[in-house]
Phi, psi and omega in degrees: 000318183297320178296324179296317182291319180290323176295320180293318180299313177298319179295322175296313180301315178299314179297324175293323178293323176292317176300319175296317177298310180294329175288330177287341176278343182295137175273134180248123180250112177286168174304321177214154181290331176253049185296318185283318178295332179290331178299322181292330183262039189281328179297322174298322178298314179301319178298321180297317179296323177300305184306317181291322179290340176275001175290139180290320181247139187260156173283142179242134175243128182218174174212150171240198187291334182251339193217148163265131186242128172252125181238117176271145177295154183297324180301330179275340183287347177284351185250159175282115189246126174230145179173188177218165182229132173244129174261098184265124176261103186300330184279338185199114184287352174293336183262004175300140178230147179227136179226149170283145177283113183227083185284137171283171180308330179275008182077015184253150172221127182249148178231124180292134179294337182293348178277356187235152174266154178293141178149191181274133173232149170256114186262119179246120183247115172242123185210162179249134172232116184049046179073003172259135185268140179232154174211133183223140175237148177219144169266138178214132176255110175274125178233000000 
């Protein structure tokens, strides 16, 4: 009976050691590499969201068989626009893509679908228009 208790205890310790080893091998992906510093600047982010929601005409994101299309409204095109676009893939950060905001004269920017794998993306558009900051998010399923 004593040997059985010792064997059970050793088996229990071994199973804990294996679980610790396996959990240490797991890759942990935060929402963003700079997740914690971004949290400090949250009030500024809220102001960007309020400013964006106050726009009379909205930014439109669509897709066709070859492209993902971003369309800015005419009211914003009258301003100097600088910014960036992030295609954030929640399931795997290796598929994240970052682009500069480079609108054509008609306010459109196209992204070839061949640059992306199929799946769900969160599109984050951060831009300045005449020194005012804006932020817009879209959910997009690329197929």
